[in-house]
C-alpha positions in Angstrom: 99.6 113.8 107.9 99.8 116.5 105.2 101.7 115.9 102.0 102.7 118.4 99.3 101.1 121.7 98.2 97.7 120.0 97.8 97.5 119.3 101.6 96.5 115.7 100.8 95.5 114.1 104.2 96.5 110.5 104.7 95.1 108.7 107.8 97.4 106.5 109.7 96.8 104.1 112.6 99.2 103.7 115.5 100.3 100.4 114.0 100.9 101.8 110.6 103.5 104.6 110.4 104.6 105.9 107.0 108.1 106.2 105.7 108.4 109.6 104.0 111.1 110.6 101.6 110.8 114.4 100.9 107.1 115.0 100.2 106.2 111.5 98.9 104.9 108.7 101.0 106.9 105.6 100.1 105.3 102.8 102.3 103.0 102.2 105.1 103.9 99.2 107.3 102.4 97.6 110.3 104.7 97.5 113.3 103.8 95.7 116.5 105.1 97.5 119.5 106.8 94.3 120.9 108.7 93.9 117.7 109.9 97.5 117.6 111.1 97.2 121.2 112.6 93.7 120.9 116.2 95.2 120.4 116.1 96.2 124.0 115.8 92.5 124.9 118.7 91.6 122.5 116.7 90.6 119.5 115.8 91.9 116.0 112.4 90.7 114.9 111.4 90.6 111.1 108.1 89.9 109.5 108.6 89.3 105.7 111.5 91.7 105.7 113.6 92.0 102.5 117.3 90.8 102.9 118.4 94.3 101.9 116.6 95.7 104.9 118.0 93.2 107.2 121.6 93.7 106.0 121.0 97.5 106.5 120.0 96.8 110.1 122.9 94.4 110.7 125.4 97.0 109.5 124.2 99.2 112.5 125.3 96.4 114.9 128.4 95.2 113.2 132.0 96.3 113.5 132.6 94.6 110.1 130.8 96.1 106.9 128.2 93.7 105.3 127.3 94.0 101.6 125.2 92.1 99.3 127.0 91.0 96.1 124.1 89.8 94.1 121.1 92.1 93.5 118.9 89.1 92.7 118.8 88.1 96.4 118.0 91.6 97.8 114.2 90.7 97.6 114.5 87.4 99.6 112.3 87.7 102.7 112.8 86.5 106.2 110.4 86.3 109.1 111.9 85.5 112.5 114.0 86.7 115.3 117.7 87.3 115.3 119.7 87.4 118.6 121.8 90.4 118.5 125.4 89.0 118.5 128.4 89.4 116.2 127.3 89.9 112.6 128.8 86.6 111.3 126.6 84.7 113.8 123.6 86.6 112.7 124.3 85.9 109.1 125.0 82.3 109.9 121.3 82.1 111.2 120.1 83.7 107.9 122.1 81.2 105.9 120.1 78.3 107.6 116.8 79.8 106.3 117.6 81.7 103.0 119.6 80.5 99.9 122.6 82.7 100.6 126.3 82.1 101.4 128.4 84.5 103.4 132.1 85.0 102.7 134.7 87.4 104.0 136.7 89.5 101.5 139.0 92.3 102.5 137.5 92.8 105.9 133.8 92.9 104.5 131.2 90.2 105.1 129.8 89.6 101.7 126.3 88.0 101.2 125.8 86.2 97.9 123.5 83.7 96.2 124.0 80.1 97.4 125.6 78.1 94.7 
């Protein structure tokens, strides 16, 4: 992989793709093939995933918008598998493992800090 004018070469393994924004490498993460393809069997698999990343994924599967109302919880992490089903059911599962509460406001599912 060549980055920028200096043609810096960064080695990547098949299990470590890079996320690239413009010409800057942001992150290198390990992805197991079975996790990446789990959606085909109706599951989303996460390993130490940030809540903000999970909500971004859930928005792809949801007819109802989902947003995080409290920036302090975006860094919470979850490891596990979520069955792909209506968004409120997937968020109910997350509520069992993370200190979050989910409410509905104006047609949006709002994820906030558990009080």
